[in-house]
N, C-alpha and C positions, 0 to 999 in steps of 0.2 A: 715262262717257267723254265728253270734250269734242269736239263736232263743229265743225270749222272752217267758215267761211262758204263756202269753196271746195268742200268736201265737201258741204255743204248744197245748193249750187247743182247739183251732180252728181246728188244724190239726187232733187231736184225735177225735173231734166230727165228722169231715168229714168222717174219716175212719170207725167209728161206723155206721154212717148213710148209707154208701155204703153197708156194709155187712148186714144191717137190711132192705134192700130194698125188696119189695114184690117179692116173688119167690125164695128167698134164703131158702135153706133147709139144716138142720144139717146133717152131714155125718161123716164117719170115719175121724178123724183128726180135728174135730170142737168141740170147747167148746161152749155150750149154756148156757146162763144166763138170768134169768128173774129178772128185776129191778136192782138197784144199792145199794151197801152197805151203802152209805150215806143216802139213803131213809130209810133203816131200822134203822140206828143210829138215825134218826130224829123222829122215832116213828110211821112210816107208816106200821102198822102191818097187813093190810088187802089187799090182792091182788086178781086179777081175775083168774089167771092161775090155772087150775085144775091139779091134779096129773095125770089124764088120758092124758092131753095134754103135760105134762112134759115128759112122757114116750115116746113120739114121737121123743124126742131129745136125748135120751140116755138110758142107762141101769145102770148107776153108777153116784152118785153125793151126794151133800150135800145141806142143806137148813133148813128151818123152816116152820111153818104152820101159818095160819091166827090166829090173836090174840097172836102171838108169842108162840103158844101152843106146846112146845116141840122141840126137835132136830130131824132133818131128816137124815136118813141114806138110801141112794138109792143104792141098791146092788143086783146083779144078776137079774135085771129087776124088782125088787119088792121094794116098798117104805115103810119104817118103821118110826114110831114116838116113840121117847123115851121121856116119860112124865117127869114131875117134881118129880114123884115117882121113877124114874129110870127104869120103866118097858117099854119094847118095844112091839108094836102091829103094825100088818100089816094094811096099810091105804087103804081105798077105793078110787077109781079113781075120785070120785066126790068132795073129800076134796080139799081145795084150799091153795095156798102158796103166801106170800108176797115177798119172796126172795129164789131163788134156783139156783143151777149150776148143769149141767148134761153133760155127754158125753157118747158115745159108747166106752167101755173100750177096750183097746188094749195093748198088751205087746210088746214094742219096746226094752226094756232093762230089764235085771234082775240084781239087786244089792244085793250082799251078805252082810248081816249085822251081823258081829260076835257078837256084843253086843250093847246095847243102855242102858245107866244108867239113861237117862232122855230123854224127848221129845226134848229138845234143842240139845242133842248130836245126836239123830236120824236125825234131820233136817240138821245138819252140815255134817253128813256122806253122806246123799243123795245129798245134794247140791254139794259136792265135786266130786260126781260120775256121775251126769247127763249131765254136759256140760254147755250149754248156760243158762243164767238166764233170757233171753229175750223172751222165749216162755212159753206156759202152760204145766203142767204135771199133769197126774192123776196117783195116786199111790195106790197100794193095798198090804197089808201085812197080811197074814193069819198065825195063829199059836197059841202057848201058851204063854201068857204074865205073868211074875212073879208078876208084879204090873201094875195096870191101875187106873188112877183117871180121872173121867169124870164129866160132869155137865149138868144140863138142867134147863131151866127157866120156871116157871109156866105161864099159860095163863093170859093175861093182860085183864083188863076192862077199858072202856073209862071213862074219857079222858086219852089217852095213854101217858105215860111218855117216854122220850128218852131212848134208849137202855142202856146207860151208867147207868141210875138209875134203870131200870128194872133188870139188871143183879145182883144187889145187893141182890135180893131175890132168887138167883140161889140155887139149891140143888146140893151137891157134893156126888158122888158115888165112893167107893173104892173097887177094886177087887184084889184078889190074885190068882195066878196060874189059870188064866181063859183063856179058848180057845175062839178065836174070830177073827175078822177082822178089821183092820184099813183101812179106806178109806180116802185118802188125796188128796187135790188139791193145787198145787203150782202156784201162780199167779205172773207175773212180777211186779217189784216194781213201774213201770211207770203207773200202773192201779189204782193209789190212787183215792179214791172216787168212783170208779166204782166197783172194786172187793176187795177182802181181799189180800193185798200184802204179798208174802211169803207163808208159809204153813198154811193150814186149815185142821184139822183132825177131823173125827168122828169115833166112835167105836160101834160095835155091836157084841154080844156074838155069839158063834157058833150055839146055840140053838135058836137064834133070840128072846131072852126074856129080854135083858137088854143092856145098852150101854150109849151113850151120846157124847157131844162135849169133845174132849180130852184135858185135862190139863197137864197130864204127863203120862209116861209109862216106864216100865223097861222090857227088855227081852234079850235073847241070841240066837244066831244061827238061823237067820231067812233070808228069801229073800224078797226083795221089788220088785214087778212087776211095772214097770214104763211105761206109754205111753205118747209120746210127741204130742203136739197139736199146730198147727200153725194158725188155723183159730178161730175166735171168733164171736159168733152171740149173740147180746144183744137185748132182747125184753123189751121195756119200758112199764110200766103200763099206764093205761088210767084212773085210779081212780082220783077223784076230789082232794084228799089229795096230791097225788104225783104231779099232774099238778100244784098245788098252793104252793108247798114247794119251798122255796129259797135255792139253794145249792151254797151259796157263801162262807161259812166258811170252813176252813180246819178241818176236823174231825178226823185226824190220831191219835191225843192224846186220843180222845174218843174210838177209835177203839182199841188201845193198852190197855186201861183200861178194855174194854169188853173182850178182848182175854185172859188176864192173870187171874190166880186164885185169887179171892178176899178173900179167907179164908185161914187160916194157914194150912200147910200140917199136 
């Protein structure tokens, strides 16, 4: 039986509604997400979720902060902000986020990576080793990176512009022979509009002083710890801007523009 795109959208909505019913609690094997990526792309940069509440749903993850003020690295139970200056600071539980993903990290598989000459090569090697592309994965890689290139976006002021325009003001940071951790989330391709399909990586240095959204990296002889997740818990914002936004257009081209490096290497 042929399933139309409209029917598919209805089925996805029903599935998300079921797992978001009152009483649902995130546990091992569950990916928690606050808001949807299309909301962030539309310029909805203020959310109600506090960092303290985010920590109830995991100890590892990615996201940003209200006003789009920096990149979030959630690691070892602590949340760090990498500002547009490239500096990392630990964030108080009272700060809020408009978009974040979290999980309780677990290691189901260890993938040996002999070398990665680019982020694209790393993604390909992990994809070939994890198995199914239809569930979620959280990945962590610790070690010394010969090259790392990251970015962060400065805090926005109202009226907010769409993310594809805000990212043009991003700051680029380059590191050489730096020790640190990559935190990545791999989302199934069918979650377009809800999550970031494919890989999404953030980096933080070992001393927790710098990092950012990963644009590229180079390293040799490391191990990727991979956790697989079959459950997904989506919490939708109740802000006026989110409730009034029309999510009718496909924003995948905008997302691709946001994810790539807008500056020359």
